[in-house]
C-alpha positions, 0 to 999 in steps of 0.5 A: 580107883572109881567108887563101888556104886554102893558107896555114891551119894544119893545125889550122885545117884540121880545126876547119873539117872538124869545123865543116863550114865548109870541104872537103878537096876545096876545100883540096886544089884550093887547095894544088894551085894555089898549088904550080902557081904556085911549083913552076917556081921552087921544084922542091921537088916530086917524084911531084907527083900532083893526081888522086890526091890529089883521090881522097884529099881526096873520100874524107877529105871523105866521111868528115868529112860522115859524122862518122867521120874516120880521125884528127887529120890526115884531110883535111890536104894533106901531102908526104913526102920521097922517101927515106921509102919509100911502096908502089909508089914507087922510092926514089932517094935523090937520086941518078941512081946508083940503079936505080928499083924500087918499094917494096914497103911505106909506111915508118912515117911514110908509113904513119901519115899514111896511117892518119889520112887526110892528103892525101899530094899529092906527095914531096919532094926532097933531095940525093944520098943526103943528104949534103948540106945543099942541094938539089943533086942528080944526080937531081932537079932543083936546090931553091931557098929561097922567100925568095930563089930565089938561095939554097939551102933547106938539107938533105937535107930540101931540098924540104920545108923549101922547100915548107913556107915556100912554102905547099904546105900546113901538113905536110912530113914530113923526116929528120934525122941530122946537121941536116936537118930543122933546117938547111932549117927555119932556112934557110926560116924554118919550125918543126921538131922533130927528136925523141928517137931512136926517138920516131917510128919510121923504116925503115930505123933507123940511128944518129941517124936521125930522121923530124920534121915540118916546119911553119909553126908549133909546133902543127901539129908537135904535131898531127903528133907525135899520129900520127908518134909511134905505135910500129911494130915494123920500127924496132929503135930504136923508144921503148917506147908512151908515152901523151905529151899532146900537145895539152899543147904550148899553154903561155903564156909564163909557162911560161919562168919558173924555167926553167935555159937555156944559151946556147951560142954556140960550137959549138967546131968548124967555121965561126964563127958569122956576126954577125948570127946571133949577134945574133938568137940573143943577143936571143932569150936576152934575151926568154927572160930578160925572161920569167923563164928563167934564162940562162947561156952555155955552153963548147963542147961538141964539138971539130974532132976530134969533127966530123971523126971523124964526117966520115971514118966516113961517108965509108968508109960512103959509099965502101964503098957506092958501090963496091958500084955498077957502075961506069957507076952510080958515074959518075952520082953528084954529083962533090962526094959522090964526090970525098968518098967516095973520100977514104976509099979509103985510111983503115985500120982503127985510123983508121976505129975512131978516127973511130967512137969520136967518135960515142960521145964527141960523145954523153957531150959532148953529155949532160954539157954539157946536164946542168945545164940543163932545155933549151939554146939556140943557133944552128941554123947558123953561117952564112945559106944558101949560093947554091942551087948550092952542095953545102955552105957551104964548097964544098969537099968535105974540109971538107964539115960545118963548118956542123953543129957545133950541130946533130949533137951531137943526133943522136948523143946521141939528145936532141930539138931544134927550129929556130924562127925567131927573126929576120931578116938584113939581106937579109930571110933568116930565122935559126932558134933551135935548142931542145934538150931531154933525152933523151926530152923532146919534149913539153917542147921543144915547150912551150918553143918555143911559149912562144917563138913567142909572144914572139919579134918579129913575123914576116914576111909569108910569101914569095909566088911571083914574078908572072906564073906 
């Protein structure tokens, strides 16, 4: 049976365009038809624009026929998370509280995709202010997980994770400040790289905030990094230009031989790791050992005080932001988010200072714990995805971050960290393995992920849209 066009990787598409065996127009048409079948169930997109996508595809087709593609992603269908500005489009940030105004310019990730000729056919949905690991939003329709429509795809890159797993083309760009790339990647069974802070320029920049590719394969993420990592002066945290051979990600399993791998099974805070997730990660560790890596179990690097401190600082930030809203705007914010933010009203100056100090404490602890290892592997999340309608795994706005103990340290320490599928639950839901590297070693993380991609258990077929649509 031939592979449907929407199932092809970005690497396969570009090779076919170069050879003239496929055109961006027929690929885009197939992707749009597939999205039409899935979208009534997933609600992963916002500003879905088929006509504009086909115009882009025709322009790309002409460039390929003239032997003059704009770059390595010319003609590749792509989506962009809603909070990454695209010129002329509003930025609701997932909430009905925002007055919609057109963005004046493309944010760096969007600019890079346009410069390379990617076919941007839609933006993807997110929760209010990106502050939930869920697709629950006061602005967007609820996003769902294609593996089980009763479950959340995760968040805050909710629509992007669902779209990648459902086959809305090969490339989706999301953002991450505490796990917002890796959590949906884990729960949707896809691959993502949260790069080192500043590797992919973003505007506006913020402590720990990163943009990254969400794909089905490590190779497609590496291909996207060729484009997304180009410098942009608008990001005050942008790393200096560096000549990185992103194509060098493609190693074999022998690459793991002799690597020192830390195995982190206890985050030190938050929810306990569910048995199925622990078993899948331990099996992944055994595969690393069989490939010649030296695996050593680590002690927890986080504490509940660190997690609570970050939570309380973010509450105060959101409280200040919401106080600036008109009363009618504030009333439109998702009640869970509003209650969470308003709980900071009584925080004093010393409390906020001590909360803020936990960001640096987390950074120091993460760097120190990882120093003895080349890479650290762990669960991405301690829990399987919650119900689609749930705001968070606990459902409690006073315990909102209990599931990010494995992911958030690497935002604070600026280290690259990936999520790659490492198994499935008894309910056939995917389980993610996190692979973290030393600061700036983004290519190294991709290489370890590629080696694991070759030795992990066989992947199950991607979910298909329900019949009758």
